[in-house]
C-alpha positions, 0 to 999 in steps of 0.5 A: 500500499502507497505510504501516507507520506507519498499521498498527495492531493494536487492539482494536476493539468492534462496535457493530452486526451487521446481517443482510443476508441468510441468511448475510451480515451487515454488522459495524460496528467502531469503530476510529478509528485504522484508520477515518482511514488506510483507502482502497478496496481495504484489508483486515483481519485480524480474530481472532475470539475470544480463544482458540486454536481457530481459531488464524488470522485471517480477512481481511475487504475494508472495506465502508464507513468512517462517522467512526470506524466501519469496516463489514465484510462477513462470510459464515458459512462456516466455524468462524471467520465463524460465531463473528464473526457470532454475537458480542453487540453491545459485544464486542471483537476484535482488528483488524489494518489497514489492510492491503494496496494500494487500488484506483488512482483517479488514476494514468489518467484516466477518467470512468466507473467500472463496478464488476463484482462477484460474491457476497461480492465485492460487500464492498469496492464501497460504500466504493469507490463513495462515494470515487468519487463524491468524486472527481466519478466516475460510478458504475455497479454491476454485481453478479452471483449465482448466484440472487436470494438471492446478490445483495448490492446493500444501499445500492449506488446505479445498481445492475444485477445478473444472475443465473445462473439467471435469478430477478432481474435480468438472466439470466446472468453478470455479465460477460454483463451487462457485455458487454449493457450496454458499448455503453450505458456507452461513449456516455458522455462519457469514459474508462471504467475497471472495477473488481471483486471476486469469486471467481477463475473470474470475474476471469479472465474479466473480465481476458480481457474487458477485454483484448479490449475494451481497458478499464482493469480493477483486480481484487481478489482474494480469498484466505485470509491467515493472517498478512496481513503477509507472514510465512506465505506463504499468499496467494501468487499467480502474476502475468504481465508485459506480456512474458510473464514470471511473477512470484509475489506475496503478496496480503497485501503487494502485493494484493489489488488488482492490474492485471487485464493481469497476471491474463491 
């Protein structure tokens, strides 16, 4: 988790907005204080305008870090995200971050990282891929969507796609694609670890798959996070221990990244 000393609430300038699909854009924010301390899996909480409506901030995974620039991937699905995507370059927003914990790259050894994402869940994967490469890992991306229009593969390398309707790539879900490719991946040298982000039903199915195949897996869960710091209790999630007990966590403080074994 980010240490309190690294957490800042600052005014950041939007230096670029790049549409990458009909409803998804990459926003580039000039915020060096956040860029310096960001890790793959962290997120930002952004106040989309200076008015009282919408009242709550919106959470966004850190998509990439380039020097002092932090990129986020925004899907326009409501009032708040539409306001953000339509802001002109050089406008400013209040940004709280970096928030949350990060993907675990070091506690258990692995050689090959398989990054599994669905829809807007692709958001944290570019930053993660680049950091894994810096650690000398082999990285494979598996990206899923309902149709070819839902595939967000920009700038990802070694990428394989799957669509539910067969309009592009493998015909099936991204977990079907993982099952299809797993024997090939397991011929590579060293252990495999799965890193994933996407809708809850996808992550539930992936957690079961990884449990059955004895695969290490980190999941980044998606949730509405009003405050981002554990005050509003709007992001409570129930997890399970290896002994069958349950516990509730706040994703903004103890997530968004969890071990897949606790999400069975």
